[in-house]
C-alpha positions in Angstrom: 15.6 106.9 -44.1 16.9 110.1 -46.5 16.1 113.2 -45.3 14.3 115.4 -48.2 15.8 118.7 -47.2 18.8 119.3 -49.5 20.6 121.7 -47.4 20.1 120.1 -44.0 21.2 116.6 -44.3 24.0 115.5 -42.4 26.8 112.9 -42.6 27.4 110.2 -45.1 24.7 110.5 -47.1 25.3 113.8 -48.1 28.8 112.9 -49.3 29.8 112.7 -53.1 31.3 109.4 -54.2 33.1 110.3 -57.5 33.5 108.2 -60.0 36.9 106.9 -61.4 37.4 109.8 -63.7 36.7 112.2 -61.0 39.0 110.6 -58.4 41.5 113.4 -56.9 39.1 116.1 -57.6 39.4 118.7 -54.9 36.1 120.4 -53.7 36.5 124.2 -52.8 34.1 126.6 -51.6 31.9 128.5 -54.1 32.1 132.0 -54.3 28.6 133.4 -53.5 26.8 136.7 -54.7 24.3 137.0 -52.5 21.9 134.4 -51.3 18.2 134.0 -52.2 15.5 133.7 -49.7 15.6 130.1 -49.1 19.5 129.5 -49.1 21.4 129.1 -46.3 24.5 131.2 -46.0 27.6 129.2 -47.0 29.2 128.8 -44.0 25.8 127.3 -42.5 25.7 124.9 -45.5 29.3 123.5 -45.1 28.8 123.1 -41.4 25.6 121.2 -41.8 26.6 118.8 -44.7 30.2 118.4 -43.4 31.7 119.1 -46.9 33.7 122.2 -47.6 32.5 121.8 -51.4 29.0 122.6 -50.7 27.5 126.0 -50.1 24.6 128.5 -52.1 24.4 127.9 -55.7 25.1 131.3 -56.9 27.7 133.2 -58.8 30.5 135.6 -58.1 29.8 138.5 -55.5 32.5 140.9 -57.1 31.7 142.6 -60.3 34.6 144.1 -62.3 35.2 147.9 -62.2 35.6 147.5 -66.3 31.8 146.3 -66.0 30.7 148.7 -63.6 32.3 151.6 -65.7 30.6 150.4 -68.8 27.3 150.6 -67.0 28.0 154.0 -66.3 28.2 154.9 -69.8 25.1 154.1 -70.5 23.3 157.5 -71.5 19.6 158.5 -71.1 20.2 161.3 -73.2 21.5 159.1 -76.5 18.5 156.9 -75.9 16.2 159.8 -76.0 17.7 161.1 -79.1 17.4 157.7 -80.5 13.8 157.4 -79.9 12.6 161.0 -81.2 14.7 160.3 -84.3 12.8 156.9 -84.9 9.3 158.7 -84.2 10.2 161.4 -87.0 9.9 158.5 -89.7 6.1 158.8 -89.4 5.6 155.1 -90.0 8.1 152.4 -89.8 5.0 149.8 -90.7 6.9 146.8 -92.4 4.6 147.4 -95.4 5.6 151.2 -95.7 7.9 152.8 -97.9 11.3 151.3 -98.7 12.7 154.2 -100.7 11.4 157.1 -99.3 14.4 159.0 -97.9 12.6 160.4 -95.1 9.4 158.4 -94.3 8.8 155.2 -93.7 10.6 151.7 -92.6 13.2 152.0 -95.5 14.5 155.4 -94.3 14.5 153.9 -90.7 16.4 151.2 -91.7 19.0 153.0 -93.6 19.5 155.7 -90.4 20.1 152.5 -88.2 22.2 150.6 -90.4 24.4 154.0 -90.6 24.3 154.5 -86.8 25.6 150.8 -86.3 28.5 151.4 -88.9 29.6 154.5 -87.0 29.6 152.4 -83.6 31.3 149.4 -85.5 34.1 152.0 -86.7 35.2 152.6 -83.1 35.7 148.5 -82.1 39.2 148.2 -84.0 37.8 146.0 -86.5 35.9 143.7 -83.9 32.4 144.7 -85.0 30.8 144.1 -88.3 27.6 145.0 -89.7 25.1 143.7 -92.0 21.9 144.4 -93.6 20.1 140.9 -93.7 17.4 141.2 -96.3 14.8 138.7 -97.8 11.1 138.8 -99.3 8.6 137.5 -97.4 6.0 135.6 -99.6 2.1 136.6 -98.7 1.4 135.2 -95.4 -0.5 136.3 -92.4 -0.8 139.8 -92.4 1.4 139.9 -95.3 -1.0 140.9 -98.2 1.7 141.0 -101.1 5.4 139.8 -100.9 7.3 142.2 -98.8 10.9 143.2 -98.4 11.8 142.8 -94.8 15.5 144.0 -93.6 17.3 143.3 -90.1 20.4 145.6 -89.2 22.9 143.1 -87.4 26.0 143.9 -85.6 28.2 141.2 -84.6 31.2 141.7 -82.1 33.0 139.0 -82.6 34.5 136.8 -79.3 38.2 136.3 -79.2 38.5 132.7 -77.4 35.2 131.1 -78.4 33.4 133.0 -81.1 31.1 130.1 -82.1 29.0 131.0 -79.4 26.7 133.6 -79.5 24.5 136.0 -77.3 21.7 138.0 -79.3 20.4 141.2 -77.9 17.0 142.6 -80.3 14.7 145.3 -80.7 12.1 145.3 -83.3 12.1 148.5 -85.7 8.5 148.1 -87.2 5.7 150.1 -85.7 1.9 150.0 -86.1 -1.5 151.4 -85.5 -5.0 150.1 -84.9 -5.4 148.4 -88.1 -2.3 146.3 -88.6 -2.6 146.6 -92.2 -2.7 150.4 -92.3 0.9 151.5 -93.4 0.1 155.0 -94.0 -1.2 156.5 -91.0 1.5 158.1 -88.5 2.9 155.1 -86.2 5.7 156.9 -84.0 5.8 153.6 -81.9 8.0 155.3 -79.5 7.6 152.6 -76.8 6.7 149.8 -79.3 9.4 149.4 -79.8 12.0 152.5 -80.7 12.6 151.9 -76.7 14.1 148.4 -77.6 16.0 149.7 -80.8 17.3 152.3 -78.8 18.6 150.2 -76.1 20.3 147.9 -78.8 21.9 150.7 -80.5 23.3 152.1 -76.8 24.8 148.9 -76.0 26.3 148.3 -79.3 28.0 151.7 -78.8 29.5 151.0 -75.2 30.2 147.1 -75.9 32.0 147.9 -79.2 35.2 149.3 -77.1 35.3 146.0 -75.3 36.4 142.2 -76.3 35.0 139.1 -74.8 35.6 135.3 -75.2 31.8 135.0 -76.8 30.5 136.6 -79.6 27.9 139.3 -79.1 25.1 140.2 -81.7 23.2 143.6 -81.4 20.2 143.5 -83.7 17.2 145.1 -84.8 14.5 143.2 -86.3 11.6 143.9 -88.6 8.1 142.5 -89.5 7.4 141.8 -86.0 3.8 143.3 -85.8 3.2 141.2 -88.6 4.3 138.1 -87.4 7.7 137.7 -86.1 8.9 137.6 -89.8 12.3 139.2 -89.3 13.5 137.3 -86.0 12.1 134.1 -87.4 14.4 134.5 -90.6 17.3 135.8 -88.4 16.9 132.9 -85.7 16.5 130.2 -88.9 19.6 131.5 -90.5 21.5 131.1 -87.6 20.3 127.4 -86.7 20.9 126.8 -90.5 24.5 127.7 -90.2 24.9 125.6 -86.8 25.1 129.0 -84.6 25.5 127.9 -81.1 23.4 130.8 -79.6 23.5 130.2 -75.6 21.2 133.2 -74.9 19.0 135.5 -76.5 17.0 138.9 -75.4 14.0 140.5 -76.8 13.4 144.1 -76.1 10.1 144.8 -76.4 8.2 147.6 -74.9 10.8 148.8 -72.1 9.9 152.3 -72.2 7.4 153.3 -69.4 8.0 153.0 -65.8 4.4 153.9 -65.2 1.2 152.8 -66.9 -0.2 156.3 -66.6 -3.5 154.9 -65.6 -3.6 155.8 -62.0 -1.6 152.6 -60.5 1.4 153.3 -58.8 4.5 153.8 -61.0 7.2 151.1 -60.8 10.3 152.7 -62.0 12.7 149.9 -60.8 11.2 146.8 -62.0 11.6 145.1 -65.0 9.4 141.8 -66.3 11.7 139.0 -67.5 9.5 136.6 -69.3 10.9 132.8 -69.9 8.7 130.1 -71.4 7.2 127.1 -69.4 6.9 123.8 -71.5 9.8 124.5 -74.1 8.6 125.4 -77.6 10.7 123.2 -79.4 9.8 120.0 -77.1 8.8 116.5 -78.7 5.8 114.4 -77.4 8.4 111.7 -76.4 10.3 114.5 -74.3 6.9 115.5 -72.8 6.3 112.0 -71.6 9.8 112.1 -70.2 9.2 115.4 -68.5 5.8 114.0 -66.9 7.7 111.3 -65.4 10.8 112.7 -64.4 9.9 116.2 -63.9 11.9 119.5 -65.3 8.8 121.4 -66.0 10.6 124.6 -64.8 14.0 123.3 -66.3 14.2 124.1 -69.8 17.1 126.5 -71.4 15.0 129.2 -70.9 14.6 129.0 -67.2 18.2 128.7 -66.9 18.8 131.9 -68.7 16.4 133.6 -66.7 18.1 132.4 -63.4 21.4 133.4 -64.7 20.0 137.0 -65.4 18.4 137.4 -61.9 22.0 136.5 -60.4 24.1 138.4 -62.7 22.1 141.6 -62.9 21.2 142.3 -59.4 19.7 145.4 -58.1 22.9 146.2 -56.6 24.5 146.4 -59.8 21.8 147.7 -62.1 19.4 149.5 -59.8 16.7 147.4 -61.3 14.4 144.5 -59.8 14.2 141.3 -62.4 10.5 140.1 -62.1 11.1 136.7 -63.6 7.8 135.2 -64.9 7.6 131.4 -65.8 5.3 132.0 -69.3 6.2 132.3 -72.4 5.3 135.8 -72.7 2.3 138.1 -71.9 -1.1 136.1 -71.6 -1.5 134.5 -74.9 1.1 137.1 -76.7 4.4 136.9 -78.2 7.6 138.8 -79.3 10.9 138.0 -81.3 12.1 135.4 -78.6 9.7 132.9 -79.6 11.4 132.9 -83.1 14.8 131.9 -81.2 12.7 129.3 -78.8 11.6 127.8 -82.0 14.9 126.8 -82.7 15.9 125.6 -79.3 17.5 128.4 -78.3 17.4 130.1 -74.8 15.7 132.9 -75.3 13.8 135.4 -72.9 11.5 138.7 -73.2 12.3 142.2 -71.3 9.4 144.5 -70.8 8.0 147.0 -68.7 6.2 146.3 -65.4 2.4 147.2 -66.7 1.4 148.6 -70.2 -0.9 150.7 -71.1 -2.9 149.7 -74.0 -4.1 153.2 -75.1 -0.5 153.5 -75.8 0.0 150.4 -77.8 -1.4 149.7 -81.3 -3.3 152.8 -81.5 -3.7 155.5 -84.0 -2.5 158.7 -82.5 -5.9 160.9 -81.6 -7.8 162.1 -78.8 -11.2 160.4 -78.0 -13.3 161.7 -75.3 -10.6 163.5 -73.7 -8.4 160.5 -73.7 -4.9 160.5 -75.5 -4.4 157.4 -77.6 -1.0 156.7 -79.4 2.3 155.6 -78.9 3.8 159.1 -78.2 7.3 159.8 -76.9 5.9 161.6 -73.9 5.0 158.7 -72.3 8.9 157.2 -72.2 11.3 157.2 -69.4 14.5 157.2 -71.1 16.3 156.8 -67.6 14.1 153.7 -67.2 15.1 152.5 -70.7 18.8 153.0 -69.6 18.3 150.9 -66.5 16.6 148.3 -68.7 19.6 148.7 -70.9 21.8 148.0 -67.9 20.2 144.9 -67.3 20.9 143.6 -70.6 24.2 144.9 -70.3 25.2 143.1 -67.1 23.6 139.6 -68.5 25.4 139.8 -71.7 29.0 140.7 -70.0 28.7 137.7 -67.7 27.2 135.5 -70.4 30.0 136.4 -73.2 32.4 136.1 -70.1 31.8 133.1 -68.5 32.4 129.6 -69.8 30.1 128.3 -72.3 27.2 126.1 -70.9 28.1 122.3 -70.9 26.9 120.2 -73.4 25.1 117.0 -73.5 24.4 116.9 -69.9 22.7 113.6 -68.8 21.4 112.0 -66.1 21.9 107.8 -66.3 18.9 105.7 -64.9 20.3 102.3 -65.8 21.1 100.6 -62.5 24.5 98.6 -62.0 24.4 94.8 -62.7 21.4 93.1 -61.9 19.8 95.7 -59.6 16.2 96.9 -60.0 17.2 100.4 -59.3 19.7 102.7 -57.5 19.8 105.6 -55.0 23.1 106.6 -56.4 23.1 109.6 -59.3 25.3 109.6 -62.3 25.8 112.5 -64.1 27.9 112.9 -67.5 28.6 115.8 -69.7 30.6 116.7 -72.7 33.7 118.7 -71.8 34.0 122.2 -72.4 36.2 123.7 -75.0 37.7 126.7 -72.8 41.5 126.6 -72.3 41.0 128.3 -68.6 38.5 125.8 -67.2 38.9 125.2 -63.8 36.2 122.4 -63.6 32.8 121.8 -62.9 29.8 122.1 -60.3 26.7 120.2 -59.5 23.8 122.5 -58.3 20.8 120.9 -56.5 17.7 122.1 -55.5 14.4 120.7 -53.9 11.8 120.1 -56.5 9.8 122.9 -55.1 12.2 125.5 -55.0 12.5 127.9 -57.9 16.4 128.6 -57.8 19.5 126.3 -57.4 20.0 126.2 -53.5 23.4 124.1 -53.0 26.4 123.4 -55.2 29.6 121.0 -54.9 32.9 121.3 -56.7 33.5 118.4 -58.7 36.5 119.0 -60.2 37.9 119.0 -63.9 35.8 115.8 -64.9 32.8 115.0 -67.2 31.1 112.5 -65.0 30.4 112.1 -61.3 28.3 109.6 -59.4 26.8 111.2 -55.9 25.1 108.9 -53.2 21.8 111.2 -53.3 18.8 110.0 -54.8 17.4 111.3 -58.0 13.9 111.0 -56.7 13.9 113.9 -54.5 16.1 116.6 -55.9 16.8 118.5 -59.2 20.4 118.5 -60.3 22.2 120.8 -62.7 25.7 121.3 -64.3 27.6 124.3 -64.9 31.3 125.2 -65.9 33.8 127.0 -63.6 36.9 128.8 -65.1 40.1 129.6 -63.4 38.6 133.4 -62.4 35.3 132.1 -60.9 32.8 132.8 -63.7 30.1 130.3 -63.8 28.2 129.4 -67.0 24.5 129.2 -67.1 23.3 125.7 -65.5 22.8 122.6 -67.9 19.8 120.6 -66.9 20.4 117.0 -67.4 18.1 115.0 -70.0 17.4 111.3 -69.3 19.6 108.5 -70.5 19.3 104.9 -70.2 
């Protein structure tokens, strides 16, 4: 009888029977970062399974000094200066002036564009900047046709520039009445903090080059209905862009809530959706039959961030939350999820709603308004560091395997099989070492074991698909591992 414990099985029931295309593949121990609470040490896992190719399903332990040096370059003082400058535009409401040289969304957009251009000038031609402008027709919270402009800086990849990793903050701000485009709306936390992080990472990344392409963007129209990010995501999807990761940085400025609760300056929340936004009714039916409710592409991105941006590197705890966003709310990552892209939202640990979407005023001795005095610039810098570590790893590692499938048709005339066959498309990287199959109990939140299967595109395992979840990830010759691809059901 098969033991349900993925890590504890012994003997032949745990060995991998490779298909013909995988014969001769050599299993090698993986390199661990740090085991989660549910994972056994690599040595213990190997001993209990009798296979040198099995161990904790984690990424590399080492972080290159080049990355550590980049993280040290993130400057809270620059972030402070950026946030201060953005608050000085008075309001950045989407419907505010496009032409006033000192006040309104137009002046703020021009300033951001100038900053991005100056940053791109330091990149030896690798970074380009564009204004992506469109007219949003009358719609919810858009009473008249309105020009909306995103500012997009693209750091083109060197080896596989066709895969993209996106970081955004939204430039627009608002007060209590979402249609009030004349009152002061400093928007220091929501979302000058996110824009400042985007500009700062564009600056420190500009001097580097990566296999994958990085995009640093400020989007507008968020408060009216995510219009800027929706247009950007739609344009990328229409162009066939392979966006393999996107992060919305929205309200990342406060390390405390200013409401009497204990400050939490070392935590950032990372929201990833539950049931995928772009799922079809047929896919929901399959999910109900086969599981995978916490295995969408955004979940895999969230797990990857937790592993590649650990506290020891960034000084931050990433609190992963399996929810699309805060309760019944949303941000610009939803626009990318609607296109089927992996996307997540970073935000501070506890919001104070007196300082969000409020007119700047004092009522009964209580200060309202999104003011710069409530922003912790060092906290913003640490959240930027989480983004930086994740983006560095994503753009450096191999791309996520495509078309991963788990096959259910039994061989011959058998009615079923306890063997599990997985297939996937070959990765395009020239420095690919091979692939790993990762596994976990269905009740475990993270992948807990992995086995190397060589540089192949199909493998058959003597492990029943009834009891565990499987994933596939690519590994390059430097030991960098991609995010996990969760296999879809194939007959």
